[in-house]
C-alpha positions in Angstrom: -7.5 11.3 -24.6 -10.4 10.7 -22.3 -10.0 10.2 -18.5 -10.8 6.5 -18.8 -8.0 6.0 -21.4 -5.7 7.9 -19.1 -6.5 5.5 -16.3 -5.9 2.5 -18.4 -2.8 3.6 -20.3 -1.0 5.7 -17.8 -2.0 5.3 -14.1 -2.7 1.5 -14.0 0.6 0.5 -15.7 2.5 2.8 -13.3 0.7 1.2 -10.3 1.4 -2.3 -11.7 5.1 -1.6 -12.1 5.3 -0.1 -8.6 3.6 -3.3 -7.2 6.3 -5.4 -8.9 9.2 -3.2 -7.6 7.8 -3.0 -4.0 7.1 -6.7 -3.9 10.8 -7.3 -4.9 11.8 -5.1 -2.0 9.4 -7.0 0.2 11.1 -10.3 -0.7 14.7 -9.1 -0.7 14.4 -6.6 2.2 17.6 -7.0 4.3 15.8 -6.2 7.5 12.4 -6.6 9.1 11.6 -2.8 9.1 12.3 -2.7 5.3 9.8 -5.5 4.8 7.2 -3.8 7.0 7.6 -0.5 5.0 7.3 -2.5 1.8 4.1 -4.2 3.0 2.7 -0.8 3.9 3.5 0.5 0.5 1.9 -2.5 -1.1 -1.3 -1.7 0.8 -1.1 1.9 -0.3 -0.7 0.9 -3.9 -3.7 -1.4 -3.5 -5.7 1.6 -2.2 -4.7 3.5 -5.3 -5.8 0.7 -7.6 -9.1 0.5 -5.7 -9.6 4.3 -6.0 -9.0 4.2 -9.8 -11.3 1.2 -10.2 -14.0 3.1 -8.2 -13.6 6.2 -10.4 -13.8 4.1 -13.6 -16.9 2.3 -12.6 -18.5 5.3 -10.7 -19.1 3.2 -7.6 -18.2 4.9 -4.4 -18.7 1.8 -2.3 -15.2 0.6 -3.2 -13.8 3.7 -1.4 -15.1 2.3 1.9 -12.9 -0.8 1.3 -10.0 1.5 0.5 -10.5 3.4 3.8 -10.6 0.1 5.6 -7.3 -0.9 4.0 -5.8 2.4 5.0 -6.9 1.9 8.6 -5.4 -1.6 8.7 -2.1 -0.3 7.2 -2.0 2.5 9.8 -2.7 0.2 12.7 -0.1 -2.3 11.5 2.6 0.4 11.2 1.8 1.7 14.7 1.9 -1.8 16.2 5.2 -2.5 14.6 6.6 0.8 15.8 5.4 0.0 19.3 7.1 -3.4 19.0 10.4 -1.8 18.0 10.2 0.6 21.0 9.5 -2.2 23.4 12.4 -4.3 21.9 14.8 -1.4 22.2 13.8 -0.7 25.8 14.3 -4.4 26.7 17.8 -4.4 25.1 19.0 -1.6 27.3 
């Protein structure tokens, strides 16, 4: 089995299934933090798909897009954590 076949028959189906499961958690999440974590996971899975696509097509420019997504996900998570801290301080 070549590396390209491994990408197509093992890694991409696992990433596709994980997108479906995380998206269900995003829709059904009982609280807002659950949905934020699910959204962060969706972005991380998208980064994985971009990385696999970049390796398959031997184009490293797509890794710049993946790094941009990672930065956006990190900043979003930090902003939400800051929001939760501010909300908890206002409740006291």
